[in-house]
N, C-alpha and C positions, 0 to 999 in steps of 0.2 A: 402496527407497531412502527411506523415511522412517523417523522415529523412532516410539517407542511411545507417545509423549504423544496424548491425544484432546483437541481442541478443538473447542467449539460457541460459537457467537456470535449477538447480535442487537443491531444498533446497535453502541455502545461498550461492551455488558457482555457479558463472556466469561467461561467456564469452559476452565481447562486442567487435565486431571488425568493419573494414569497409566491403564493398560489396565484395571484394575479399577474404575475411576471415584473413587479415592483421591485426596486431595490432602495432602502431607505438604510443606510448602513451606519450605525453608529461607531465611534472609534475601536471599540474591541467587538464589533459584530463581524463575524467572517462571511457577510454577504457581500457581493458586488460582482464586478468584472475584473478578474485577475488574469496577469499573463506574465511570466518571468518575474514571480515573486513580487509583483506590484499591484494594487488595486488602481485600476484605470478608470473606472465607475464606481462611486459610492452614492450616489443618487441617479434613479432611472423611473419618474413616476409619471403614469399616464392618468390625464383627467380630461372628461368632456363636460363642458358648460362649468368648468372649475371645481366638478365633484369626482371624487374618487369611484372605482367600480367594483363591482362584486363578482367574483369567480363564480362559474356553473360548474366547470371542470378542467381538469389539465390533464393533457396526453404528453406522457413522456415517451415520444414516439421511438428516438434513439438516442444513445448516450449524447451525442452532438446535435438534438434537434427535440424542440417541446414546443406544444399548440396549446395556448390559453383562450378558453371561452369565457368572455364576460358580459356582462349586462350593465347599464348604469345604475347608480344607486347604491346606497351603503346598508339599508335597512336589514332587519333581521327578519321580515317577513317578506317572501317573493312577490312581487306584483307582475303581471303579464307586461314583458317589456317589448317594445316596438322597435328596438335596436339591439342587433347583436355586434359585439367586437371581439375580433379575432387576432391574437398576436401568435405569429409563427415565428419561431427563434430559432437560428442555426450558428452553431460556434463554427469558425474556421480561420484560425489565427486571429482576426478579430471576430465580431459577430453581425449577422444580418438579422433584421426583424421585419418582417412583413407584416404591416398593420392593414386591417380590413374591416370596414364597417359596412353592416349590411342593415337596409332600411325595411322593416317589415309593413310600414304603415301605409296607407292607400293616399296620403299626402306627402309632397316634398317636406324635407327638414333642412335646416340651417343648424350647423353644429360649430361651437369652438373647440377644436382638439388642440390638446397641449402635451408636451413631452418635457418634464422639467429633468435636468441632467447637470452634474456635477461629480467633482473628484476630489478626493483628499490625497490621492496618490500614495496612499500608505503602503509601507512595506509590511510583508507579511510578519517579520518579527515585532513591528511596533502595533499590528493588530492583536498578536498573542499576549504582548507584554504592557498594552497600553502607555505606549510611548509618545511623545510629542513630535511633530515634524519641525524640521530645521531649516528647510528651504522655503521658496515663496510658491505658492499658487496664483494661477490666475487664468482668465479666458478672455477670447475674443471671437469676433465674428470674422470669417476670412473667406469671400466669394461665395457667400451662401452656405457656409459651413460653420459649426459651431467648434472651435478649437479650444480645450481643456489643457493647462499646461502646468508643469513643475519645474523648478530648476533649484539648484543647490551647487552652486560651483559650476563644474564641467557636467554635472549629473543633470540630464534632460530627459523628460517623460512627457509625450502630450497624448490626447485622447480628441480624434477627429470625427464629427458625427455629420452626415450629411443625409439628405432626402432625397428620393426620386421626384417627389412632387414639390412644388413651390411652396416654401415655409416662411414664415415670419420668425427670422432667428435673433435670439438676442444673447446676452451673456449667460444666460442661465436656462436656455432650452431652446424648443422649437414650437411655434403655434402654426395652425392650420385653420383657415375660415372655409368651412366644408359644406357643399349644398349636395344632398343626395335626392335623387328623384323618387318617386314613389316605387317601392320594391327593386329599387336600385343598390348600386355598389360602390365604394370609395376606396381606395387603396393605396398605400405608398410602401416603398422600401426603405426602411431606415439602416445606415452603415455605421457602424463604430469601429475605428481602426486604432489601436495602440501603435506607438513608435517609440523607440528607444533610440537615445544617441549611442553609438558604438565608441570603442575606444579610439578609432581613427578619426573621430568627429563626424563620421557619416550616419545618416538615420536607417534603423533596422526595423522592419515591420515584421512581426512573428509570423513565419509562415505557417500554414495549416500542417498538421501532422502527416506526414508521409506524402507532402505535394500533392494534395488531390482537393483543390478548392471547390470544384462543382459539386453541388448535393448529390447529383446520380454518382459521381466519381467515388464520395464516401459512403454511399449506400452500397456500391460495388465493393468497395474495400472491405467493408463489415461482410457481406456475403461470402467474399472470397475467405476471409479469415475464419468464419466458422466453418465453410466448406473444407478449409485444408484440415481442420481437428478430427479427432476419430467420433465417430457416429455412435451415441447412446440410445439403445433401445432397453426399456425397462419396465417390469410391472409397476413401478412405484411411480407415479405422476410428479409426485413433489419432486423426487430425485432428478428427474428428467427436468424439470424448471429450474432446479437450482444448477445443475449442470450448463444448460442455455444461458442462464443469468453468469454464470462466472466466465464462459467464454466471451460474452458480451462487453462485462465490466473489465475484463482483462483487455480487450480491445480499445476502451476508453482509457484505459491507464497507460497505454502505450506513450514514450515519451522518446523523442529524438533528439539527443545533444548535438550539438553542431559538429563535433568530431565524429559522430556515428554516421553523418550523411543522412540517407533516407531508411536506414536502420533503427528499430526501435528496442528499448528495454522498459522493464515496468517502472513506472513512477510509484511512489510509495502509497499515497493516498488523497483523497479530497477531503477537508480543504487545504489543510495544512502543509502537505509533504507531497506537492506535485511537482517532483524535483526527483534527481539521482540520489539514492541512498545505497549505501554499499551492502550493509546487513539486508535490507528489506529486497533489492533487486536480485541478490544473490539467493536468499531463501525462496522468492517467488519463483525464480527460475529452476530451482531443485524440484519445486512441486509442480511444475508444468511441463518438464521436460518430456513426458509420454504423450504430450498434447500438442506441443509448439515449442521446438529446440531452438530456432531462431532467436529468441528473447535471451537464452542462455549464453549464445554466442556473441550475441552485442555486448552483453552485461560483461562478460569476460575480456573483450577487446578494450572496451572503454574505461573499465576499472583498471585494466593493465597500463593503458595509456597514462592516467591520472596517479598511478601508484606513487607513492611518497618516495622522495630523492633526497632529502636533507634533514636535518634535525631544526624544527622551527616549533619553538614553545607556545607560540601563538596560536598555530593551527593543530598542535599536538601532532605534529608529522615527524615520522623516522623513515629513514631509508625502507623500502620493500613494505610499508605499511599501506593497506588499502583504505581508501577514503571512507566517511563516513556519511557526509552530506555536502551538496553542491548547491548553492544559492547565487542568484544573480541581480537582489536588490540592492537598494540604496545603502542599508546599514553594513552589507558585505563590501560595497564598492569603498566605503570610506573606513573599511577595517575597525567598525564598530562590534561587528561579529566576524569569526574567523572562517566562515563558509566559502572559501574561495581556492579549493575546496578544505573542508574541516575534516580532520582524520581522527577524531575522538572515538574510535570504535576498536574494542578489543577483540572481537570474534570475527569481524568481515576479511579479516586476513587469511586465518587458517580455513575459513569457509570458503574463501577464493580457490584455494587448491583443492577443496572438496567438491566445489561445483565443476573445475576444470577435468577432474577423472571422471565423475559421474556423467558429464556432458559426453565425453568420449566412449565410454560404456554403452551408452544410447546410441549415438550417431555414428561412432567409428570415423569421426573426423580427427585423424592423426595430424593431420597439418596444423590444425589451431594450436594444439598438444606442443607440436615444434616450436611454432611462432611464439608461444607464451614459456618456453623454458625458463628464460631468464627473469621473468616477472614472476614464476612460481617458485624458482630457488631464492629469490629476493625476500619472498614472502614466507619462506622457510626460515631463511636466516632471521629474519624479524622475529620468530617465535623464539629461537634459541637465544636471542642478543637483547633487543629493545623491551621485548615484552617480559622478560625474566627480571622483574624488577626486585624480586628477594633474594635471587641468588639460590632458588631452590628449584628450579627446574620446572616452574609452572607461570603460566601466562598470569598476568597480573596488571593492573590499571590504576592510575592516579594522575589526573588532570594537571596539567603543566601551566594551562590558561586558566587560572583560578577565577577570573572575572565572570568570563562567558562561556566557557569549556563546561562538558558534562562532567558532572560527579561520578555516575555510574555509567560505565562505558561497555556493558553488556546490554543484551535485548532487552531486560528490565531496567530501564534507565531513568525511572522516576527517583527523586530523592530518597524515599523511604523504602524502596524496594529490597534492600539487602541488610538484614537485621537478624539479631540473635532471638533465641525463642523469648526471652523477657522483654523483647521490643527495643532493647538499646541497639545503636547503630555502630557498626565496627568502624576502625579507622581506615587510613589508606597506607598502602596499597591493599587492593582487595582483589583475592583469586577466587573468582567464581568457578563452580565445579563443571558447567557446562564448557567452560572455555577449555579446559583440559582434554575433555572429550573431544571436542572439534580439532585440537592439536594432535591429539592420537590419532584420528581419522585423516587428518592430512597427511601425517607422516606414512601412515600405512598406504593411503592412494597414491602419494608421491614415490614412492618405493616402487609401485608398480608402473608408472609412468617411466621414473629413470631407468628402469630394467628394459622396457619394453620401446620406448621411443626416444629416449636420450642416451644411449649406448652408455650407460654408466653404472654398470652393476656394483661397483664400490659403494657409490652413494645410495643406492637403493640397500644394500645390507647395513649401512650405516644408520638411514633412517628406519629400518625394521628395527634394528638394536636400540634406537632411542625410543622408539614408539613402546617396545616390550618392557623397557625400564620404567617410563612414564607410567604405564599401566600398572605396573607393580607397585610403586610407591604411592600412585592415586589412590588404590584399593585400600592400602595401609592408612594413610594420611586423613583421607575425606570420610572414612566410615564411620559413622555414629553407632557404636556397638551396642548401648541400651537401646537404641531405637530402631535399629536394624535398617538405615538409610543411610544416604549420602548427605552429607554437610552441605548447605548452600554455598558456602565460600570458607577460605581459610583468611583470617585477620591478618594485622601485619606482624604479628609474633607466631604466626603459625598455628594459632588456636582455632577450633571449628566454630564458625559461625552455623548454629546447631538448628536451624529451623527445619521444618518438613515443607518441601516447595515443589513445585512441577517440574523445575530443572532436572529433577532425577531421571525424567522421562526422556531428555535429550541425552542422556548419558548412555541409554540402551540404542537411541538411535546411532550414536556414534562408535558404538561397540566396544567400550572401555571398561564395561562393568565385567568382573569376573562371573563366571557362569552360576557359581553357587551362591552368589549374591541377588540374582536377577530375579529369583522368584518372590523374594521379599520386597524387591522394588514394584515388581508388578502388583503384588499384594496392596501396598500402598496406595498406588496411581489408582486403583480401582477401589480403594477402602472409603469409608464415610467422611473420613477428614479432608481428603483431596477430590472426590468424586461426587460432584453434585447431583448425578442423574441426567445433566446436560452435556456435563464435560468436566475434565479436570481443572481444579482452581488452580491459580497462580501460587496462593500460598495457604496452608493447611488450616481449616478450622481447628481453632484452640491456641495457635500462636498469638504473642500478643498483640501484633499488628494486624491480625486478620479482620479484613472488613469485605463483604462481599462486592460492596460496589467502589471498592478502592482499586486505583488504576493497575497497581501489579501486586497487591496485596490480598487478592481473595477474588477477583473477577474470572471469568470463563475466557481464553483466547481461543478461537477455532485455530489459528495458526499454529499455535502452541501444541493444541490437541492432534492436529494433524501430524506433527512430527512424533508426538508422544505414540500415537497409534503404529507409526512406522518402526519406531524402535521396539515395541511390543512384538509386531511380526518378525523382526530380525532375532530376537531370541526364542520365537516359537509360541508366543501367547497369543495365538490367533483369536480366540474367543474374547479375550480382552481387548484385543484392537478393534474388533469387530463392535463390541459393546460401546467403545469411545466413538466409533464411526456413527452408528445408530444415534446416539445421542446428539452429536454435533449436526447431523444431517437432518434430524426431526426439529432441532431448534431453527435450522434455516426457513423451516415452514412458516414461522411466525416472522420471520422478516422477508416475506415474499421471495425466496431462495437467494436474497443477498446477505450473506453473513456480515455481521458488523465487525469493527476492530476487536471490541470485546463486550462481553455482557454479563450481569450479575451473576455471583456464585451463590445464589439461594439455593437452597434444598428444593430439589424437583416438586416434592411431595407440599413443599410450602407454598408454591406459586402456580403449579401446573403450565407455567408458561416462562420462556427465558426474558429476564427483565433487562431491558435495554439501558447499557451504560450512557450517562447524559451526554458526553461530548465525543463519543466514538468516530472516527473516520468512517465515511461510507462514499463512495466504495472503497476499499482498502485492499492493495495488491496481496498480500500474505493471507488475507482473508478469503479474498476472492481464489486464490490457490489452493485453499484448504479441501475444498471438497474434491479436487482434481488428485490431491495426494490420497484422500481417503478413498477414492475409486482404485487407484494403483493398489493402496493397503487392501481393500478387500478383496480383489481380484488376485493378489500375491504377484503383481508383474515384477519381474527382475530380468534385467539383461544378462545374459551368460554368453560371452564370446560374440557369434553370428545367430543367437537364438534368444528368444524372449521366453522365461519361463512364467506359466501361468498356474498359481495355486489358491484358488479362490477360498474365502472363509468369509461368506456374506451373511448379514443379519437375517433373521427369518422374516421380520417384518418388511424389509425391501424387496424381497422377492427374487425375481429372475433379473440378471443384468447382462446384456450383451454391449461390449465396447469394440466397435468393428474399426478396421483400418487403423489399427495404432502404428504409427509411423517410428522407424528407427534404421540400425544398419542392416535389419533383415529384410527391409522393404516395408510391407505393412501386413500386420497381422491381427486375426481378430482373437478377443477373449471372451468367456463366459463363465459365469457364475451364476449359482441358485441359493437362496436364502435359507441356509441349514442350520446356522449358527444361533442357539438360543442366548439372547442377551439379557434375560432377566426381566423384571417386571416393570424396570424403571424406564425401559426404553420400547 
């Protein structure tokens, strides 16, 4: 259930090619060699004797390395070949490709080997939106190297291609005249180096993530990363595979902004979102805290550094607001997009405070809490001032950048994700329900921080009183009495946007739901309208805009389900949480352990396998983090001062789980659970 594209990446540099290793990118095709939001290669095609090659196999060796085994000819029927072609590609700031030809014949051969190369230097926004370039592209031969270039005013990008073996280089590629003796070998290493012109006019070459250019260092870095994580022992081979895949994909998605030095935070996902996202990085850090806490620390520090300081309508910036997205491409440089950074997210700011508290609860790192006190206070002030657009005490959003800003500034940020039961779209401002849950949770958690670490008990009392008042009016204003669930949002008039959606599960996670309403919410989440058998749909079947393959209107999102399961556990619904965990983890089997961004919301009885959403990111950070949070949920892991509470509720089908050496303020602890929870016939 995977496409035939091959992806390798390191930091925010990545290559997406076909199964032969070739790149032939159309203007809207997300294939190519990308770095810092620019496509540095849009054509990279290997021919021998003027003919394309046929792929025998592709080995996805590591997230940063792939090997392609090829033979000449493009026919549909394989004929024994006397020549093997191997392309071994490694991404490390730029990328290296070792091209090797093996002659299996008893006679020498002479071959014309050619690599055509070119670049449109497309900004990722231009690829997504099919926009035309405004600058000038060109190519030249410089001291035996091919240099592809793009310039628009002072914005300059180049791609330099070289070979270790002598080549005939022209403006369109490199050619080799090769003679290989009987059963002999010929090889060359091709190097592709992207270069940016910095604001000071000096060239910048993207560095390998974590400063480890040699392949052996990258392999050691990956081994060290996996070695630091808890060790999973399980009766369920599929779970073990998914766990390992998640750890490797998290390693692949590590992104080191310049201000972070050698430390990393999670980039959002390949191919569109290999950069810093406030919401995505925060939620992924929450999912992964029991396994790798450094991601959370870096996320908090970097987002705190870039916190909003002024009112800027173009960037939807306010003082105290946490950024949504940071970009480095051409359209951002010329302010044709506001992402330098862009702040159009209503949830990242309260979630920043949530993560700060959860991070301290796991790690005991009081110093970071003290270091970020002013940033946390500014975030809390934003909730009560700039976010209260309707003057009713609720976080609401309305973009001020009407041309390129996001209409919906919650996690369901597609244009039609917020609707009434009859399909109409509400006006703005919109106050979605989960935003209020996040605000409630942020205030409760900040009260703990103020009392324990900021020496401000009066502020703590104020925050607790505000949270209690918010919870009271929320349970009154958002509750749909005749449906016994919470509305998705309030519209500008304060009326309920009355669809049934997965957002109600986030309310359980935040703790804002009154105890007497929680059973009805759990019933809806596991009921036939929302639960497909694989997971909870984003929008309930029967709503006017429901579509099982609509981006936020009926698909199943693994990340969404992981937080829903966590919320169910918070309110004591262990079996219901286990059922969601079982469905999502069984779906992972059909994706070779790598959960996609989203998959179809079709009823499980209809398909018997999860249907892949056509343009989902893969890997994507919070989908990669979903199995880790589900492990935490099944084992019932909760930090309690200097101790870790373990309260397992594992589905029967998963069997025994041992999670060994869980790191935290307690040192390292083991947790055990056995599959005793019956999750029903659908799982």
